[in-house]
C-alpha positions in Angstrom: 166.4 -133.3 -17.4 165.1 -135.6 -20.1 164.9 -139.4 -19.6 167.8 -141.1 -21.4 165.5 -143.7 -22.9 163.5 -140.8 -24.4 166.6 -139.2 -25.9 167.7 -142.5 -27.4 164.3 -143.2 -29.0 163.5 -139.6 -30.0 166.9 -138.2 -31.1 165.4 -136.2 -34.0 162.7 -134.8 -31.8 165.2 -133.7 -29.1 167.3 -132.0 -31.7 164.2 -130.2 -33.2 163.4 -129.0 -29.7 166.9 -127.6 -29.3 166.4 -125.8 -32.6 163.1 -124.3 -31.5 165.0 -122.8 -28.5 167.7 -121.4 -30.9 170.4 -123.3 -29.1 172.0 -124.9 -32.1 175.4 -125.0 -30.4 173.9 -127.8 -28.2 173.0 -130.0 -31.2 176.4 -131.8 -31.2 175.9 -132.7 -27.5 173.0 -135.0 -28.5 175.1 -137.2 -30.7 178.0 -137.1 -28.2 175.5 -138.1 -25.4 174.2 -141.1 -27.5 177.7 -142.4 -28.1 178.9 -142.0 -24.5 175.7 -143.6 -23.3 176.2 -146.6 -25.6 179.8 -147.0 -24.4 178.6 -146.7 -20.8 175.9 -149.3 -21.2 178.5 -151.7 -22.9 180.8 -151.3 -19.9 177.9 -151.8 -17.5 176.8 -155.0 -19.4 180.4 -156.2 -19.4 180.8 -155.6 -15.7 177.5 -157.3 -14.9 178.8 -160.4 -16.8 182.1 -160.2 -14.9 180.3 -160.1 -11.6 178.2 -163.0 -12.6 181.3 -165.0 -13.6 183.0 -164.1 -10.3 180.0 -165.2 -8.3 179.8 -168.5 -10.1 183.5 -169.2 -9.7 183.4 -168.3 -6.0 180.6 -170.9 -5.5 182.7 -173.5 -7.4 185.7 -172.8 -5.2 183.6 -173.6 -2.1 182.4 -176.9 -3.6 186.0 -177.9 -4.6 187.3 -177.1 -1.1 184.6 -179.2 0.3 185.7 -182.0 -2.0 189.3 -181.6 -1.0 190.4 -180.4 -4.4 192.7 -177.7 -3.2 194.8 -177.3 -6.4 191.7 -176.9 -8.6 190.3 -174.4 -6.1 193.6 -172.5 -6.2 193.4 -172.2 -10.0 189.9 -170.8 -9.7 191.0 -168.3 -7.1 193.5 -167.0 -9.5 190.8 -166.5 -12.1 188.7 -164.7 -9.6 191.5 -162.3 -8.8 192.0 -161.7 -12.5 188.3 -160.9 -12.9 188.5 -158.7 -9.8 191.4 -156.7 -11.3 189.5 -156.4 -14.6 186.3 -155.4 -12.8 188.1 -152.7 -10.8 189.5 -151.2 -14.0 186.2 -151.4 -15.8 184.2 -149.9 -12.9 186.4 -146.8 -12.9 185.7 -146.4 -16.7 182.0 -147.1 -16.1 181.9 -144.4 -13.3 183.7 -141.9 -15.5 181.4 -142.5 -18.4 178.3 -142.2 -16.2 179.5 -138.8 -14.9 180.0 -137.6 -18.5 176.6 -138.9 -19.6 174.9 -137.3 -16.6 176.6 -133.9 -17.1 175.7 -133.7 -20.8 172.2 -135.1 -20.1 171.7 -132.2 -17.7 172.7 -129.7 -20.5 170.0 -130.9 -22.9 166.9 -128.7 -22.5 163.6 -130.0 -21.4 161.0 -130.5 -24.1 158.9 -127.3 -24.7 155.1 -127.4 -25.0 154.0 -127.5 -28.6 151.9 -124.4 -28.3 154.7 -122.2 -26.9 155.3 -119.4 -29.4 158.5 -119.5 -31.4 160.9 -116.7 -30.7 164.6 -116.0 -30.0 164.3 -113.7 -26.9 161.9 -112.0 -24.5 161.2 -109.3 -27.2 159.1 -112.0 -29.0 157.0 -113.0 -26.0 153.3 -112.8 -26.7 150.6 -110.9 -24.8 147.7 -113.3 -24.0 145.4 -111.2 -21.8 144.9 -107.9 -19.9 143.3 -107.4 -16.5 142.1 -104.1 -15.2 142.2 -100.7 -16.9 145.7 -99.4 -17.6 145.2 -95.7 -16.7 147.5 -92.7 -17.3 146.7 -90.0 -14.7 146.5 -86.3 -15.6 149.3 -85.6 -13.2 152.9 -86.6 -13.4 154.1 -89.9 -11.8 157.6 -89.4 -10.4 160.3 -92.0 -10.7 159.7 -94.6 -7.9 162.9 -93.7 -5.9 161.6 -90.1 -5.8 158.2 -91.3 -4.5 160.0 -93.3 -1.8 162.3 -90.4 -0.9 159.3 -88.1 -0.4 158.4 -90.4 2.5 162.0 -90.5 3.7 161.7 -94.1 2.9 164.8 -94.9 0.7 168.5 -94.5 1.4 170.7 -95.9 -1.4 173.6 -93.7 -0.6 174.1 -95.3 2.9 173.5 -98.8 1.4 176.2 -98.1 -1.2 178.7 -97.2 1.6 177.8 -100.4 3.5 177.2 -102.9 0.7 177.8 -101.4 -2.7 175.5 -100.8 -5.7 172.3 -102.8 -6.0 171.4 -102.6 -2.3 169.1 -100.3 -0.3 167.6 -99.2 3.0 163.9 -99.0 3.3 162.5 -96.9 6.2 159.3 -95.7 7.8 156.0 -96.1 5.9 157.8 -97.4 2.8 159.5 -100.2 4.9 156.1 -100.9 6.6 154.4 -101.0 3.2 157.1 -103.4 1.9 156.4 -105.8 4.8 152.7 -105.3 4.5 152.6 -106.4 0.9 154.6 -109.6 1.7 152.5 -110.5 4.7 149.3 -109.9 2.8 150.6 -112.1 0.0 151.4 -114.9 2.5 147.9 -114.8 3.9 146.4 -114.6 0.4 148.1 -117.9 -0.5 147.3 -119.6 2.8 143.6 -118.8 2.0 144.1 -120.6 -1.3 145.0 -123.7 0.6 148.8 -123.5 0.4 150.9 -124.6 3.3 153.1 -121.8 4.7 156.8 -122.6 4.8 160.0 -120.7 5.9 162.8 -122.6 4.1 166.6 -122.6 4.4 168.1 -119.6 2.8 171.3 -121.5 1.8 171.4 -124.8 -0.1 174.1 -127.3 -1.2 175.3 -127.6 -4.8 173.5 -130.9 -5.3 170.2 -129.0 -4.6 171.2 -126.1 -6.9 172.0 -128.5 -9.7 168.7 -130.2 -9.2 166.5 -127.1 -9.6 168.3 -125.0 -12.3 170.6 -125.2 -15.3 174.3 -124.7 -15.1 174.0 -121.4 -17.0 171.5 -120.1 -14.5 173.6 -121.2 -11.6 176.7 -119.4 -12.9 174.7 -116.2 -13.7 172.6 -116.0 -10.6 174.0 -117.7 -7.5 176.2 -116.4 -4.8 178.5 -119.2 -3.4 179.6 -119.2 0.2 183.4 -119.3 0.1 184.9 -122.5 1.5 181.6 -124.2 1.9 179.3 -126.3 -0.2 176.6 -123.8 0.2 174.8 -121.2 -2.0 172.5 -118.3 -1.1 169.1 -119.0 -2.7 168.0 -116.9 -5.6 164.4 -117.8 -4.8 162.7 -119.9 -2.2 161.5 -122.3 -4.9 164.9 -123.8 -4.8 164.9 -124.9 -1.2 161.1 -125.8 -1.2 161.4 -128.1 -4.2 164.7 -129.6 -2.9 162.9 -130.4 0.4 161.7 -133.5 -1.3 165.1 -134.6 -2.8 165.5 -138.4 -3.1 162.0 -138.9 -1.6 159.3 -141.4 -2.7 156.0 -139.7 -2.0 152.7 -141.4 -1.5 150.4 -140.6 -4.4 147.7 -139.6 -2.0 150.0 -136.8 -0.8 149.7 -135.1 -4.2 149.3 -132.3 -4.9 151.7 -130.8 -2.5 151.1 -127.0 -2.5 153.4 -124.7 -0.5 154.0 -121.0 -0.2 157.1 -119.5 1.4 158.8 -116.3 2.4 162.5 -115.7 1.9 165.1 -113.1 1.1 166.6 -113.7 -2.3 170.1 -113.0 -3.5 171.2 -112.7 -7.2 174.4 -111.7 -8.9 172.4 -110.4 -11.9 175.3 -111.3 -14.2 174.4 -110.3 -17.8 171.7 -107.9 -16.7 171.7 -104.4 -18.2 173.5 -102.9 -15.3 172.2 -102.1 -11.8 169.9 -99.0 -11.8 171.8 -96.6 -9.6 168.8 -94.4 -9.0 166.2 -97.0 -8.2 165.5 -100.5 -6.8 164.1 -102.2 -9.9 167.1 -104.5 -10.4 168.9 -105.3 -7.2 171.2 -108.0 -5.6 168.9 -108.6 -2.6 165.1 -108.6 -2.5 162.3 -110.4 -0.6 159.7 -112.7 -2.0 156.6 -114.7 -1.3 156.7 -117.8 -3.6 154.4 -120.7 -4.5 155.3 -124.2 -5.6 153.3 -127.3 -6.5 154.3 -131.0 -6.8 151.6 -132.9 -8.6 150.7 -135.9 -10.9 151.9 -135.4 -14.5 148.4 -135.2 -15.8 147.5 -132.3 -13.4 150.4 -129.9 -14.1 148.8 -127.9 -16.9 145.8 -127.4 -14.7 147.9 -126.1 -11.8 149.9 -123.9 -14.2 146.6 -122.1 -15.2 145.6 -121.8 -11.5 148.9 -120.4 -10.4 149.4 -117.5 -12.8 145.7 -116.5 -12.2 146.4 -116.3 -8.5 149.0 -113.6 -9.3 146.6 -111.6 -11.4 143.9 -111.9 -8.7 146.3 -110.6 -6.0 147.3 -107.6 -8.2 143.7 -106.7 -8.8 143.1 -106.6 -5.0 145.9 -104.0 -4.9 144.4 -102.0 -7.7 147.2 -102.8 -10.1 146.3 -103.5 -13.7 148.2 -106.4 -15.2 148.7 -108.6 -18.3 149.8 -112.1 -19.0 152.8 -112.4 -21.3 153.5 -115.9 -22.7 157.2 -116.6 -22.9 158.5 -117.7 -26.3 160.8 -120.7 -26.9 164.0 -118.7 -26.8 163.1 -117.1 -23.5 162.5 -120.3 -21.6 165.2 -121.5 -19.2 166.4 -125.0 -20.0 164.3 -126.8 -17.4 161.0 -125.1 -18.4 158.2 -126.7 -20.4 156.2 -123.5 -20.5 156.2 -120.2 -18.7 154.5 -116.8 -18.6 155.3 -113.5 -17.0 152.6 -111.5 -15.2 153.4 -107.9 -15.7 152.1 -104.8 -13.8 151.1 -101.6 -15.4 153.5 -98.6 -14.9 151.6 -95.4 -15.4 155.0 -93.5 -15.3 156.5 -95.5 -18.2 153.1 -96.1 -19.8 154.0 -99.7 -20.3 153.9 -103.1 -18.4 156.8 -104.6 -16.5 157.4 -108.0 -15.0 156.5 -108.7 -11.4 155.7 -112.4 -11.4 156.9 -115.5 -13.4 155.0 -118.8 -13.5 156.6 -122.0 -14.8 155.7 -125.6 -15.4 158.9 -127.7 -15.4 157.1 -131.1 -15.9 159.5 -133.7 -14.4 162.8 -132.0 -15.2 163.6 -130.9 -11.6 162.1 -134.1 -10.2 164.5 -136.3 -12.3 167.5 -134.3 -11.2 166.5 -134.4 -7.6 165.0 -138.0 -7.5 161.5 -137.0 -6.5 159.1 -139.8 -7.2 155.6 -140.8 -6.2 154.3 -144.4 -5.7 151.3 -145.0 -8.0 149.1 -148.1 -8.1 151.4 -149.9 -10.5 154.8 -148.2 -10.4 156.8 -145.2 -9.3 156.9 -142.1 -11.4 158.6 -138.7 -11.3 156.3 -135.9 -10.1 155.8 -132.6 -12.0 156.9 -129.4 -10.4 155.7 -125.8 -10.9 156.5 -122.5 -9.3 155.2 -118.9 -9.4 155.9 -115.6 -7.8 153.2 -114.4 -5.4 155.0 -111.1 -4.6 158.6 -110.0 -5.2 159.5 -106.7 -3.7 160.8 -104.1 -4.2 159.6 -104.7 -7.8 156.0 -105.2 -6.6 156.3 -102.1 -4.4 157.2 -100.0 -7.4 154.0 -101.1 -9.2 152.0 -100.5 -6.0 153.3 -97.0 -5.5 152.9 -95.8 -9.1 149.3 -97.1 -9.3 148.1 -95.9 -6.0 149.8 -92.5 -6.0 147.5 -89.4 -5.7 148.1 -86.0 -7.1 148.9 -84.6 -3.7 151.7 -87.2 -3.3 149.8 -89.4 -0.8 149.4 -93.2 -1.4 146.0 -94.8 -1.2 146.0 -98.1 0.7 143.5 -100.5 -0.9 141.1 -102.2 1.5 142.8 -105.6 1.2 146.0 -104.1 2.6 144.6 -101.8 5.2 144.6 -104.4 8.1 148.4 -104.9 7.4 149.0 -101.1 7.6 147.4 -100.5 11.0 144.0 -99.6 9.4 145.4 -96.7 7.5 143.5 -95.7 4.3 146.5 -93.7 3.0 150.0 -92.6 3.9 151.2 -89.0 3.5 154.6 -87.9 2.4 157.0 -86.2 4.8 157.9 -83.4 2.4 
């Protein structure tokens, strides 16, 4: 969320930013916001003046009563009651205007970094770097659900009966491998100095509105019927919201945390749920990382965080690339973002497994997260990045570590989490 003073003083810049994101339908909102804010501030100033008058008259009444001037005091009381009635009416209008201003203010996208490439959709995202050798083996790589089924490790039919499409059962070595990757990712981030956290898996609407745009909320979140609670779509939501309405000591920064959670997503607007596989599902598990830092440090942390994802992939023998997200592919709260994509030897292309974002102070403003500096309080910057999201990461792992005989090689980094096994062998 942008600061209202910034919007007032940089209206043309805010509109140009909206155009860069190809959200021209939001341009009228800026002028509407400016007018509503002006009206709100007029009412606020009027109400402040009325309160001042009321306080002055109340003091005069006390003096007049002390002087025995009851009639004059009575006249002033009547004026105070008139002011109180006017103030009550004005305060209702002031509150209504504030709510309208705040709602529209939250719909105006965050400013995008100047070096973010211009583009309408993810099709115009820009490859920045590659890591590892993207190999195509001489033998065929089966579809990932077939690989899992060869280990008796996947049952989507039973999951469909129990939960519907977009769900799955993992079993045996595949289930163990799934958990091993997550546990390894947890320890990987702890070794980087991040504090491990298991957060709430349900959060209130005030927390949801603090961490994401209204459009994302509608398209992603599952609401608990009859309760002011939502199932989290990623643990970033509850980790960032942990600091809602807090004033942090500057010496506490940066706050670096990594968390495990199940994640739940409606996937509204997605290109259908893949019936055969587990690439796009309603439920998955994730190890996430977040940072709260000083504004001047957020770009540095952004670079560190996406590189952690690449490093982890390399330890699992998975080639990767960094894809810089264009303006039109950025969610409204994001200042800059990139996807880390894993190599798929079956498809002979890369696909997304991690997403790293710098949101500057957009989330902190919504949630009221500030730090006390030497001179004043300021809103912190927040960042998030995927460490591992599985089953998507599991797909990349299986394809890149599959041998011609159908066995899966376990890289050294993961062997301690698989009981020391160097490979797993299919059951068929």
